[in-house]
C-alpha positions in Angstrom: 112.4 80.1 86.3 110.2 82.5 84.3 108.0 85.3 85.7 104.7 83.5 85.0 105.8 80.3 86.7 107.1 82.1 89.8 103.9 84.2 90.0 101.8 81.0 89.9 103.9 79.5 92.7 103.9 82.6 94.9 100.3 83.7 94.4 99.2 80.0 94.7 101.0 79.7 98.0 99.4 82.9 99.4 96.0 81.6 98.3 96.6 78.3 100.0 97.6 80.2 103.2 94.4 82.4 103.1 92.2 79.3 102.7 93.9 77.4 105.5 93.5 80.4 107.8 89.8 80.6 106.9 89.2 77.0 107.7 91.1 77.3 111.1 89.2 80.5 112.1 85.7 79.8 110.8 82.9 81.6 112.5 80.4 79.7 114.7 78.2 82.5 115.8 77.1 86.0 114.8 79.6 87.4 117.4 82.4 85.6 115.6 81.0 86.6 112.2 80.6 90.3 112.9 83.5 91.1 115.3 85.7 88.0 115.4 84.5 87.2 119.0 86.1 90.5 120.3 89.3 88.7 121.3 91.9 89.8 118.7 95.3 90.9 120.0 95.9 94.7 119.4 99.1 94.1 117.3 97.3 91.5 115.1 94.3 93.9 114.8 96.6 96.7 113.9 98.0 94.6 111.0 94.5 93.6 109.9 93.4 97.2 110.1 96.3 98.4 108.0 95.5 95.7 105.4 91.9 96.7 105.4 92.8 100.3 105.0 95.4 99.9 102.3 93.4 98.8 99.4 94.4 98.4 95.8 94.0 102.2 95.6 96.9 102.5 98.2 99.0 99.7 96.9 98.6 100.1 93.1 97.2 103.6 92.4 98.6 106.0 95.0 102.2 105.9 93.8 100.9 106.0 90.3 99.0 109.2 91.0 102.0 110.8 92.6 104.3 109.6 89.8 102.1 111.3 87.2 100.9 114.3 89.2 104.0 115.1 91.2 103.5 117.5 94.1 99.8 117.7 93.4 99.5 114.0 94.0 100.5 114.5 97.6 96.9 115.5 98.5 95.9 111.8 98.3 98.8 110.9 100.6 97.9 113.6 103.1 94.2 113.0 102.9 94.1 109.3 103.3 96.7 109.3 106.1 95.0 112.2 107.9 91.7 110.4 107.5 93.0 107.4 109.4 94.4 109.6 112.2 91.1 111.4 112.5 89.2 108.1 112.7 91.5 106.7 115.3 91.5 109.7 117.6 88.0 111.3 117.2 85.7 108.4 116.3 86.9 104.9 117.0 87.2 105.0 120.9 83.8 106.7 121.3 82.0 104.4 118.8 83.5 101.5 120.6 82.2 102.7 123.9 78.8 103.2 122.4 78.9 99.5 121.6 77.4 99.5 118.1 79.7 98.0 115.6 78.2 99.4 112.4 77.7 103.0 111.4 73.9 102.5 110.6 73.4 101.0 114.1 75.1 104.0 115.7 73.1 106.6 113.7 69.8 104.7 114.2 70.2 104.4 117.9 71.9 107.7 118.6 69.2 109.6 116.7 66.4 107.2 117.8 65.1 106.9 114.3 64.7 103.9 112.0 64.5 106.2 109.1 68.0 107.5 109.8 69.2 103.9 110.2 67.8 102.9 106.8 69.3 105.9 105.1 72.7 105.0 106.6 72.3 101.4 105.4 71.7 102.7 101.8 74.7 105.0 102.0 77.0 102.3 103.5 76.0 99.8 100.8 76.5 102.3 98.0 80.0 103.4 99.3 81.1 99.8 99.8 80.0 98.6 96.4 81.8 101.6 94.8 85.0 100.5 96.5 84.7 96.8 96.1 84.1 97.0 92.3 87.5 98.8 92.0 89.2 96.2 94.1 87.8 93.3 92.1 88.8 95.1 88.9 92.3 95.5 90.3 92.5 91.7 90.9 91.5 91.1 87.3 94.2 93.5 86.0 97.0 91.8 88.1 95.9 88.4 86.9 95.7 89.5 83.2 99.3 90.7 83.2 101.1 88.2 85.4 99.1 85.0 85.0 98.2 85.7 81.4 94.5 85.0 81.8 91.7 87.4 80.8 90.3 89.9 83.3 87.1 88.1 83.6 88.8 84.9 84.7 91.0 86.8 87.1 88.0 88.4 88.7 86.2 85.1 89.0 89.3 83.5 90.8 89.4 86.5 93.1 85.6 86.1 93.8 86.1 82.4 94.7 88.9 83.1 97.2 87.0 86.0 98.9 83.8 84.0 98.9 85.5 81.1 100.7 87.1 83.0 103.6 84.5 85.9 104.0 81.4 83.6 103.9 82.9 80.8 106.0 85.0 82.8 108.5 83.2 86.2 108.6 85.2 88.8 110.5 87.1 86.1 112.4 88.4 84.6 109.2 88.9 87.9 107.5 90.9 89.3 110.5 93.5 86.6 110.6 93.6 86.4 106.8 94.3 90.1 106.7 97.3 89.7 109.0 98.8 87.4 106.5 97.8 89.7 103.6 99.5 92.6 105.3 102.8 90.7 105.6 102.6 89.8 101.9 101.7 93.3 100.6 104.2 95.2 102.8 107.0 92.9 101.7 105.9 93.2 98.1 106.0 97.0 98.4 109.2 97.5 100.3 111.5 94.9 98.6 111.5 96.5 95.1 111.7 100.0 96.7 114.8 99.0 98.6 116.4 97.3 95.6 115.8 100.4 93.4 116.9 102.8 96.0 120.3 101.0 96.3 120.6 100.9 92.5 119.9 104.6 92.0 121.2 106.3 95.1 123.2 103.8 97.1 120.8 104.1 100.1 119.1 101.1 101.6 116.2 103.1 103.0 113.9 104.4 100.2 112.7 107.4 102.1 116.3 108.6 102.3 117.1 107.7 98.7 114.1 109.7 97.7 115.9 113.0 98.6 119.5 111.9 97.9 122.0 112.3 95.2 122.2 109.8 92.3 125.1 107.4 92.5 126.1 108.0 88.9 128.8 110.4 89.9 127.0 113.4 88.5 126.3 115.0 91.9 122.7 115.5 90.8 119.9 115.0 93.3 117.2 112.5 92.2 114.4 115.1 92.4 116.5 117.7 90.6 117.0 115.3 87.8 113.2 114.6 87.6 112.4 118.3 87.7 114.8 118.8 84.7 113.4 115.9 82.8 109.8 117.0 83.4 110.4 120.6 82.2 112.4 119.5 79.1 109.7 117.1 78.1 106.8 119.5 78.5 105.5 118.4 81.8 105.0 120.6 84.9 107.9 120.7 87.3 107.6 117.6 89.5 108.2 119.3 92.8 105.9 122.3 92.1 102.1 122.2 92.4 99.6 123.6 89.9 96.5 123.4 92.1 95.4 126.4 94.1 95.9 126.4 97.9 92.2 126.5 98.6 91.6 123.5 96.3 94.4 121.5 97.9 93.0 122.2 101.3 89.4 121.2 100.4 90.5 118.1 98.6 92.7 117.0 101.5 89.9 117.7 104.0 87.3 115.9 101.9 89.5 112.8 101.7 90.2 113.0 105.4 86.6 113.3 106.6 85.3 111.0 103.9 87.7 108.2 104.7 87.3 108.7 108.4 83.6 107.6 108.0 84.3 104.4 106.1 82.4 101.7 107.8 84.7 98.8 107.0 87.5 100.3 109.1 85.3 101.4 112.0 84.2 97.9 112.6 87.8 96.7 113.2 87.9 98.5 116.5 85.3 96.1 117.9 87.4 93.0 117.3 89.7 93.7 120.4 88.7 93.1 124.0 88.7 96.6 125.4 88.6 100.3 124.5 92.2 100.5 125.6 93.1 97.8 123.2 91.2 99.7 120.4 93.5 102.7 121.0 96.6 100.4 121.0 95.5 98.7 117.8 95.0 102.2 116.2 98.5 103.1 117.1 99.9 99.9 115.7 97.9 100.3 112.5 99.2 103.8 112.0 102.8 102.4 112.3 102.1 99.6 109.8 100.3 102.0 107.4 103.2 104.5 107.6 105.6 101.9 106.3 103.8 101.9 103.0 102.6 105.5 102.8 106.0 107.0 103.5 107.5 104.7 100.8 105.0 105.7 98.1 106.6 109.0 97.1 110.0 107.3 96.7 108.5 104.5 94.5 106.7 107.1 92.5 109.9 109.1 91.8 112.0 106.0 91.1 109.5 104.6 88.7 109.0 108.0 86.9 112.7 108.5 86.3 113.3 104.9 85.1 110.2 105.0 82.9 111.3 108.2 81.1 114.9 107.0 80.7 113.8 103.6 79.4 111.3 104.9 76.8 113.3 107.9 75.6 116.7 106.3 75.7 120.0 107.5 77.0 120.2 110.3 74.4 116.6 111.3 75.0 115.8 110.9 71.3 113.5 107.9 71.7 113.9 104.1 71.6 113.3 101.9 68.6 110.1 99.9 69.1 111.9 96.7 67.9 114.5 97.2 70.6 112.1 98.3 73.3 112.4 96.6 76.8 110.2 93.6 77.3 108.1 95.4 80.0 106.5 97.6 77.3 105.3 94.7 75.2 104.2 92.8 78.3 101.9 95.7 79.4 100.8 96.4 75.8 99.0 93.1 75.8 96.8 94.3 78.7 95.8 97.5 76.8 97.3 99.7 79.6 100.1 100.9 77.4 99.8 101.9 73.7 102.2 103.5 71.2 101.4 105.6 68.1 104.3 106.4 65.8 103.3 110.0 64.9 106.5 110.9 63.0 107.1 107.6 61.4 110.6 107.1 62.7 109.9 103.8 64.4 111.0 105.2 67.7 108.9 105.6 70.9 109.0 108.9 72.6 107.3 110.1 75.8 106.6 113.7 76.6 103.9 116.1 77.9 103.4 118.0 74.6 102.6 117.3 70.9 105.7 115.1 70.6 104.2 112.4 72.9 103.6 109.0 71.3 102.9 106.9 74.4 99.7 106.4 76.3 100.4 104.9 79.8 97.9 104.1 82.4 99.1 105.5 85.7 97.9 102.4 87.6 100.7 100.2 86.2 103.5 102.2 87.8 103.8 100.1 91.0 103.2 96.7 89.3 105.5 97.5 86.4 108.2 99.2 88.6 110.3 96.0 89.1 110.2 95.2 85.4 111.2 98.8 84.4 114.1 98.6 86.8 115.1 95.1 85.5 114.8 93.4 89.0 114.8 89.6 89.4 111.7 87.7 88.4 110.9 86.6 91.9 110.5 90.3 92.9 108.1 90.9 90.0 106.1 87.9 91.2 106.1 89.1 94.8 104.7 92.5 93.7 101.9 90.6 91.8 101.0 88.7 95.0 101.1 92.0 97.0 98.7 93.7 94.6 96.3 90.8 94.9 96.6 90.7 98.7 95.8 94.5 98.9 92.7 94.1 96.7 91.4 91.0 98.4 91.9 92.3 102.0 89.8 95.4 101.4 87.3 93.5 99.3 86.6 91.1 102.2 86.2 94.0 104.7 83.8 95.9 102.4 81.7 92.8 101.6 81.4 92.0 105.3 80.0 95.6 105.9 77.5 95.1 103.1 76.3 91.7 104.6 76.2 93.2 108.1 74.3 96.2 107.1 71.7 94.0 105.4 71.4 91.2 107.9 71.9 93.0 111.2 70.8 96.6 110.6 68.1 96.2 108.0 66.6 92.8 108.8 67.3 92.2 112.5 66.9 95.8 113.6 64.1 96.9 111.3 62.2 94.3 109.2 62.6 91.0 111.1 63.4 91.7 114.8 62.4 88.2 116.0 64.9 86.1 114.0 67.3 83.9 115.9 71.0 84.2 116.1 71.4 81.2 113.8 68.9 82.7 111.2 70.7 86.0 111.3 74.1 84.2 110.7 72.4 82.4 107.7 71.1 85.7 106.3 74.6 87.3 106.8 76.3 84.6 104.8 73.6 84.7 102.1 74.0 88.5 101.9 77.8 88.0 101.6 77.4 85.6 98.7 75.0 87.9 96.8 77.3 90.9 97.4 80.3 88.9 96.1 78.4 88.1 92.9 77.4 91.7 92.4 80.9 92.9 93.1 82.3 90.4 90.6 79.9 91.5 88.0 80.9 95.2 88.5 84.5 94.2 88.4 84.0 92.3 85.0 81.7 95.0 83.6 82.6 98.3 85.3 80.3 101.1 84.4 82.0 103.9 82.5 81.6 106.3 85.4 83.3 104.2 88.1 86.2 106.6 88.4 83.8 109.5 88.8 81.6 107.7 91.3 84.7 107.2 93.5 84.8 111.0 93.9 81.1 111.0 94.5 81.5 108.3 97.3 84.1 110.4 99.1 81.9 113.5 98.9 78.9 111.5 100.1 80.8 110.1 103.1 82.3 113.5 104.0 79.0 115.4 103.8 76.8 112.8 105.5 78.4 110.2 107.7 81.1 112.3 109.3 79.0 115.2 110.6 76.3 112.8 111.9 78.9 110.7 113.8 80.8 113.7 115.2 77.7 115.5 116.3 76.3 112.2 117.7 79.4 111.9 119.9 80.1 115.5 120.9 76.7 117.2 121.0 74.2 116.1 123.6 71.5 118.4 122.2 71.7 117.2 118.7 68.4 115.6 117.8 67.0 113.4 115.0 65.5 116.4 113.2 68.8 118.2 113.0 70.8 115.2 112.1 68.5 114.1 109.3 68.2 117.7 107.9 71.9 118.1 108.0 72.5 114.7 106.2 69.9 115.5 103.5 71.2 119.0 102.9 74.9 117.9 102.8 74.2 115.0 100.5 72.0 117.0 98.2 74.4 119.9 97.8 77.4 117.6 97.3 75.6 115.3 94.9 74.3 118.1 92.7 77.7 119.8 92.4 79.5 116.6 91.5 76.8 115.3 89.2 76.8 118.6 87.3 80.5 118.8 86.7 81.2 115.1 86.3 78.1 113.9 84.4 75.9 116.7 83.1 78.5 119.3 81.9 82.0 117.9 82.2 83.3 120.6 79.7 82.6 123.2 82.4 84.8 121.3 84.9 87.5 124.0 85.1 88.7 126.2 87.9 87.0 129.3 86.3 83.6 127.6 86.8 84.1 126.1 90.2 82.5 127.7 93.3 85.3 129.5 95.3 87.8 127.6 93.2 86.9 124.2 94.8 87.0 121.2 92.4 84.4 118.4 92.6 87.0 116.2 94.4 87.0 118.7 97.2 83.4 119.8 97.4 82.6 117.2 100.0 84.3 119.5 102.5 81.9 122.4 101.7 79.0 119.8 101.9 80.2 118.8 105.4 80.3 122.4 106.5 76.7 122.9 105.2 75.7 119.7 107.1 77.1 121.1 110.3 75.4 124.5 109.9 72.0 123.1 108.9 72.0 120.4 111.6 72.9 122.9 114.3 70.3 125.5 113.1 67.5 122.9 113.0 68.4 121.4 116.4 68.3 124.9 117.9 64.7 125.5 116.9 63.4 122.0 117.7 63.2 120.0 120.9 66.3 118.6 122.4 67.3 115.0 122.2 65.5 112.8 124.9 67.1 112.8 128.3 68.2 109.2 128.1 70.0 109.9 124.8 71.8 112.9 126.3 72.9 110.7 129.2 74.2 108.1 126.7 76.2 110.8 124.9 77.7 112.0 128.2 78.7 108.4 128.9 80.4 107.7 125.6 82.4 110.9 125.8 84.6 109.1 128.4 85.6 106.0 126.5 86.6 103.8 129.4 85.6 100.1 129.8 85.2 97.3 127.4 82.6 98.8 125.1 81.3 95.3 124.3 79.9 95.0 120.8 76.1 94.9 121.1 73.6 93.4 118.8 70.6 95.2 120.4 
């Protein structure tokens, strides 16, 4: 059976499963729609959280980043993993005890200000749309390659599936669908990694094969071979970094504190019965996330070695285009690989200097990895299903946050406080439908600066949400004046820095021109520090938070009890 037929069967079966789960778990109230009724088992919630956390960026892009950047790509691995740990330990239990299941609700109530709440809604919607556009685009790319439909059709199919289980089931449908999606995506990630590890090193566990000797009898370690190939071909040594220590630190910290404030993950800790269960589900989620994140460096290395050997041939002199492996022509049709015969010899050659004739998009590495290694067709189809599952799982969580922010935080809490539960549920579903249409449009027609806006979104979350949440939990004196001043200063500084280097003057985006050697990707950390300093200074010279707010903060500092999600 060919790859396309197998992909149709496997992807179609997973879609049928997702739809069946959505019908079984459809929401009947706002409590079901927002927090799945608060009765999800911690293990199931851990799997759903892991699926929510590991988007197309984790499944498709992270190993590709590491494969092309080598040691420098580890900042994404450390930052995203550290961000989850920070969220689970320092934020989730306390937010759960507070009882507000959205970030805007927490900020609005903790700082007794509807202005702060509205600003938080705008930030949450902006961050979520930034992410969901990338997820929908990822769905389109997977479909365009494996189902041989255009990207627009692929995005529309993805929209239809997400629309069905997100609008019908809300958080209840999304939670149980994400459990299934985690099973699909982790199998799709591990199976080819195990196959290739055995083929290249003889080790079943990819994490061990990553640091082992090749089984070709040469006695050469896998990473040593890749270092040698990299330097011979004009690339930087794979296991050596080129970024400065301070930039690595600031980028890692920005990714950590930025992702720790992502609202679509925070809400997951309200779907379990108790605070104790929230802690348990955080631990389970970390275990489930670790299965993928510890495998990513191995996949990146395997794919890099196989790709170079396949393109440049056994004698490292290039491969005739007519005799090139089928995976190259398959991906050429998507526009993600291209070849220019610079010397007219009819051979493809890949290098890091003027000899290079190949343009390869780094996002194909995980999806193309089974084809490059010549694995069975069913493994290739499984990886396609995994990539779609990763994109859809996160898309659903992000879209729910958008609908919740609009229906609950903006309408119910600010503009239309007297609407009934049924009306609020209707508005939430309508907001989800509109959000899906907008996300689909952005996936089909992505703005040219989407990749740059992602960096902006991390900086925004790091310099605004994170300090406001941390100070709201751990500082009784922090008042609305300090929090708002800190958020405005952090956002303004971070936005101006990134906009200047990413949009206004990209030619100046070099280490010589950066402040203190900090790149735009890491400037959110400095914006966060500025936020803390300004907020503390303003709070010092203004009146303390009201006594009832201080008592509330003292109460949530000891996260015991159910922490029931509150709509008021």
